[in-house]
ZAKOLZA-359122 format. One record per atom (N, C-alpha, C): x, y negated, z negated; residue in three letters; chain. Coordinates in nm, 2 decimals. Each point is the difference from the previous one (the first is absolute). Layout:
<bavexs>
<<X; Y; Z>; "ALA"; "A">
...
</bavexs>
This chain:
<bavexs>
<<0.08; 0.12; 0.00>; "MET"; "A">
<<-0.08; -0.12; 0.00>; "MET"; "A">
<<0.09; -0.12; 0.00>; "MET"; "A">
<<-0.02; -0.09; 0.09>; "ALA"; "A">
<<0.08; -0.13; 0.01>; "ALA"; "A">
<<-0.07; -0.10; -0.08>; "ALA"; "A">
<<0.08; -0.08; -0.07>; "VAL"; "A">
<<-0.05; -0.10; -0.09>; "VAL"; "A">
<<0.04; -0.14; 0.06>; "VAL"; "A">
<<-0.10; -0.08; 0.02>; "ASP"; "A">
<<0.03; -0.14; 0.05>; "ASP"; "A">
<<0.05; -0.08; -0.12>; "ASP"; "A">
<<0.13; -0.04; 0.00>; "VAL"; "A">
<<0.06; -0.07; -0.11>; "VAL"; "A">
<<-0.02; -0.15; 0.02>; "VAL"; "A">
<<-0.07; -0.05; 0.10>; "GLY"; "A">
<<-0.02; -0.14; 0.02>; "GLY"; "A">
<<0.12; -0.07; 0.04>; "GLY"; "A">
<<0.02; -0.12; -0.04>; "ASN"; "A">
<<0.11; -0.08; 0.03>; "ASN"; "A">
<<0.11; 0.00; -0.11>; "ASN"; "A">
<<0.09; 0.09; 0.01>; "PHE"; "A">
<<0.10; 0.02; -0.11>; "PHE"; "A">
<<0.08; -0.12; -0.02>; "PHE"; "A">
<<0.03; -0.08; 0.10>; "SER"; "A">
<<0.08; -0.12; -0.01>; "SER"; "A">
<<-0.06; -0.10; -0.10>; "SER"; "A">
<<-0.13; 0.00; -0.02>; "ASP"; "A">
<<-0.07; -0.09; -0.09>; "ASP"; "A">
<<0.00; 0.05; -0.14>; "ASP"; "A">
<<0.03; 0.13; -0.02>; "SER"; "A">
<<-0.01; 0.05; -0.14>; "SER"; "A">
<<0.12; -0.04; -0.08>; "SER"; "A">
<<-0.01; 0.02; -0.13>; "TYR"; "A">
<<0.11; -0.03; -0.09>; "TYR"; "A">
<<0.13; 0.06; 0.04>; "TYR"; "A">
<<0.00; 0.13; 0.03>; "LEU"; "A">
<<0.12; 0.07; 0.04>; "LEU"; "A">
<<0.05; -0.05; 0.14>; "LEU"; "A">
<<-0.09; -0.03; 0.09>; "GLY"; "A">
<<0.04; -0.05; 0.13>; "GLY"; "A">
<<0.07; -0.13; -0.01>; "GLY"; "A">
<<-0.05; -0.09; -0.09>; "LYS"; "A">
<<0.07; -0.13; -0.02>; "LYS"; "A">
<<0.13; 0.02; -0.07>; "LYS"; "A">
<<0.01; 0.09; -0.09>; "LEU"; "A">
<<0.13; 0.03; -0.06>; "LEU"; "A">
<<0.10; 0.06; 0.10>; "LEU"; "A">
<<-0.05; 0.08; 0.08>; "ARG"; "A">
<<0.09; 0.06; 0.11>; "ARG"; "A">
<<0.06; -0.10; 0.09>; "ARG"; "A">
<<-0.08; -0.11; 0.03>; "LYS"; "A">
<<0.05; -0.11; 0.09>; "LYS"; "A">
<<0.11; -0.07; -0.07>; "LYS"; "A">
<<0.00; 0.00; -0.13>; "LYS"; "A">
<<0.11; -0.07; -0.08>; "LYS"; "A">
<<0.13; 0.08; -0.01>; "LYS"; "A">
<<-0.02; 0.14; -0.03>; "ILE"; "A">
<<0.11; 0.08; -0.03>; "ILE"; "A">
<<0.04; 0.09; 0.11>; "ILE"; "A">
<<-0.08; 0.01; 0.10>; "GLY"; "A">
<<0.04; 0.09; 0.11>; "GLY"; "A">
<<-0.02; 0.15; -0.03>; "GLY"; "A">
<<0.09; 0.08; 0.04>; "HIS"; "A">
<<-0.01; 0.15; -0.02>; "HIS"; "A">
<<0.08; 0.05; -0.12>; "HIS"; "A">
<<0.05; -0.10; -0.09>; "ASP"; "A">
<<0.07; 0.05; -0.12>; "ASP"; "A">
<<-0.09; 0.08; -0.09>; "ASP"; "A">
<<0.07; 0.08; -0.08>; "LEU"; "A">
<<-0.08; 0.09; -0.09>; "LEU"; "A">
<<-0.08; -0.08; -0.10>; "LEU"; "A">
<<-0.13; 0.04; -0.01>; "LEU"; "A">
<<-0.09; -0.08; -0.08>; "LEU"; "A">
<<-0.07; 0.10; -0.11>; "LEU"; "A">
<<0.02; -0.03; -0.12>; "HIS"; "A">
<<-0.06; 0.08; -0.11>; "HIS"; "A">
<<-0.13; -0.06; -0.04>; "HIS"; "A">
<<-0.11; 0.07; 0.02>; "VAL"; "A">
<<-0.13; -0.06; -0.04>; "VAL"; "A">
<<-0.06; 0.09; -0.10>; "VAL"; "A">
<<-0.01; -0.04; -0.13>; "PRO"; "A">
<<-0.06; 0.08; -0.10>; "PRO"; "A">
<<-0.15; 0.02; 0.03>; "PRO"; "A">
<<-0.05; 0.11; -0.04>; "GLY"; "A">
<<-0.15; 0.03; 0.01>; "GLY"; "A">
<<-0.04; 0.11; -0.09>; "GLY"; "A">
<<-0.13; 0.02; 0.00>; "SER"; "A">
<<-0.05; 0.11; -0.08>; "SER"; "A">
<<-0.13; 0.06; 0.06>; "SER"; "A">
<<-0.03; 0.12; -0.03>; "GLY"; "A">
<<-0.12; 0.07; 0.05>; "GLY"; "A">
<<-0.04; 0.09; -0.11>; "GLY"; "A">
<<-0.13; 0.03; 0.00>; "ILE"; "A">
<<-0.05; 0.09; -0.10>; "ILE"; "A">
<<-0.12; 0.08; 0.06>; "ILE"; "A">
<<0.00; 0.13; -0.04>; "LEU"; "A">
<<-0.11; 0.08; 0.04>; "LEU"; "A">
<<-0.09; 0.03; -0.12>; "LEU"; "A">
<<-0.13; -0.04; 0.01>; "ILE"; "A">
<<-0.09; 0.01; -0.11>; "ILE"; "A">
<<-0.11; 0.10; 0.04>; "ILE"; "A">
<<-0.01; 0.11; -0.08>; "GLU"; "A">
<<-0.10; 0.11; 0.03>; "GLU"; "A">
<<-0.09; 0.02; -0.12>; "GLU"; "A">
<<-0.13; 0.01; 0.03>; "ASN"; "A">
<<-0.09; 0.03; -0.11>; "ASN"; "A">
<<-0.02; 0.15; -0.02>; "ASN"; "A">
<<-0.08; 0.04; -0.09>; "PHE"; "A">
<<-0.02; 0.14; -0.04>; "PHE"; "A">
<<-0.07; 0.08; 0.12>; "PHE"; "A">
<<-0.06; -0.07; 0.09>; "ASP"; "A">
<<-0.07; 0.07; 0.12>; "ASP"; "A">
<<0.10; 0.01; 0.11>; "ASP"; "A">
<<0.12; -0.05; -0.01>; "GLY"; "A">
<<0.10; 0.01; 0.11>; "GLY"; "A">
<<-0.01; -0.11; 0.10>; "GLY"; "A">
<<-0.08; -0.10; -0.03>; "LYS"; "A">
<<-0.01; -0.12; 0.08>; "LYS"; "A">
<<0.12; -0.09; -0.03>; "LYS"; "A">
<<0.05; -0.07; 0.11>; "ILE"; "A">
<<0.11; -0.09; -0.02>; "ILE"; "A">
<<-0.04; -0.14; 0.03>; "ILE"; "A">
<<0.06; -0.10; -0.07>; "LEU"; "A">
<<-0.03; -0.14; 0.02>; "LEU"; "A">
<<0.08; -0.05; 0.11>; "LEU"; "A">
<<-0.06; -0.07; 0.10>; "LEU"; "A">
<<0.07; -0.06; 0.11>; "LEU"; "A">
<<-0.04; -0.15; 0.00>; "LEU"; "A">
<<0.08; -0.08; 0.06>; "GLN"; "A">
<<-0.03; -0.14; 0.02>; "GLN"; "A">
<<0.01; -0.03; 0.15>; "GLN"; "A">
<<-0.08; -0.09; 0.05>; "LYS"; "A">
<<0.01; -0.04; 0.14>; "LYS"; "A">
<<0.10; -0.12; 0.01>; "LYS"; "A">
<<0.11; 0.02; 0.08>; "ARG"; "A">
<<0.10; -0.10; 0.01>; "ARG"; "A">
<<-0.06; -0.12; 0.08>; "ARG"; "A">
<<0.03; -0.12; -0.05>; "SER"; "A">
<<-0.05; -0.12; 0.06>; "SER"; "A">
<<0.09; -0.03; 0.12>; "SER"; "A">
<<0.12; 0.04; 0.01>; "ASP"; "A">
<<0.09; -0.03; 0.11>; "ASP"; "A">
<<-0.02; 0.09; 0.12>; "ASP"; "A">
<<-0.02; 0.13; -0.02>; "LEU"; "A">
<<-0.02; 0.09; 0.11>; "LEU"; "A">
<<-0.14; 0.06; 0.02>; "LEU"; "A">
<<-0.08; -0.02; -0.11>; "GLY"; "A">
<<-0.14; 0.04; 0.01>; "GLY"; "A">
<<-0.01; 0.15; -0.01>; "GLY"; "A">
<<0.10; 0.07; -0.06>; "ILE"; "A">
<<-0.01; 0.15; -0.01>; "ILE"; "A">
<<-0.01; 0.03; -0.15>; "ILE"; "A">
<<-0.04; 0.12; -0.03>; "TRP"; "A">
<<-0.01; 0.05; -0.14>; "TRP"; "A">
<<0.14; 0.05; -0.04>; "TRP"; "A">
<<0.04; -0.03; -0.13>; "ASP"; "A">
<<0.13; 0.04; -0.05>; "ASP"; "A">
<<-0.01; 0.01; -0.15>; "ASP"; "A">
<<0.11; 0.06; -0.06>; "MET"; "A">
<<0.01; 0.01; -0.14>; "MET"; "A">
<<0.01; -0.14; -0.06>; "MET"; "A">
<<-0.05; -0.02; -0.12>; "PRO"; "A">
<<0.03; -0.13; -0.07>; "PRO"; "A">
<<0.15; -0.02; -0.02>; "PRO"; "A">
<<0.04; -0.12; 0.02>; "GLY"; "A">
<<0.15; -0.02; -0.02>; "GLY"; "A">
<<0.02; -0.15; 0.03>; "GLY"; "A">
<<0.13; -0.03; 0.01>; "GLY"; "A">
<<0.03; -0.14; 0.04>; "GLY"; "A">
<<0.15; -0.02; 0.00>; "GLY"; "A">
<<0.03; -0.12; 0.05>; "SER"; "A">
<<0.14; -0.05; 0.01>; "SER"; "A">
<<-0.02; -0.15; -0.01>; "SER"; "A">
<<0.11; -0.07; -0.03>; "PRO"; "A">
<<0.00; -0.14; -0.01>; "PRO"; "A">
<<-0.03; -0.07; 0.13>; "PRO"; "A">
</bavexs>
């Protein structure tokens, strides 16, 4: 399945890449999988890509 990532150059990382080029970039982030007793998992719809994903984040 292909995901339309929109205009990457306007994103936070896209703007950062314009400044630093292809140098190594460490971006901290986190993710968590939450499951209830019925085996259902919690997902959130990403506002940037419009897809369902695990709750998480990065600065």
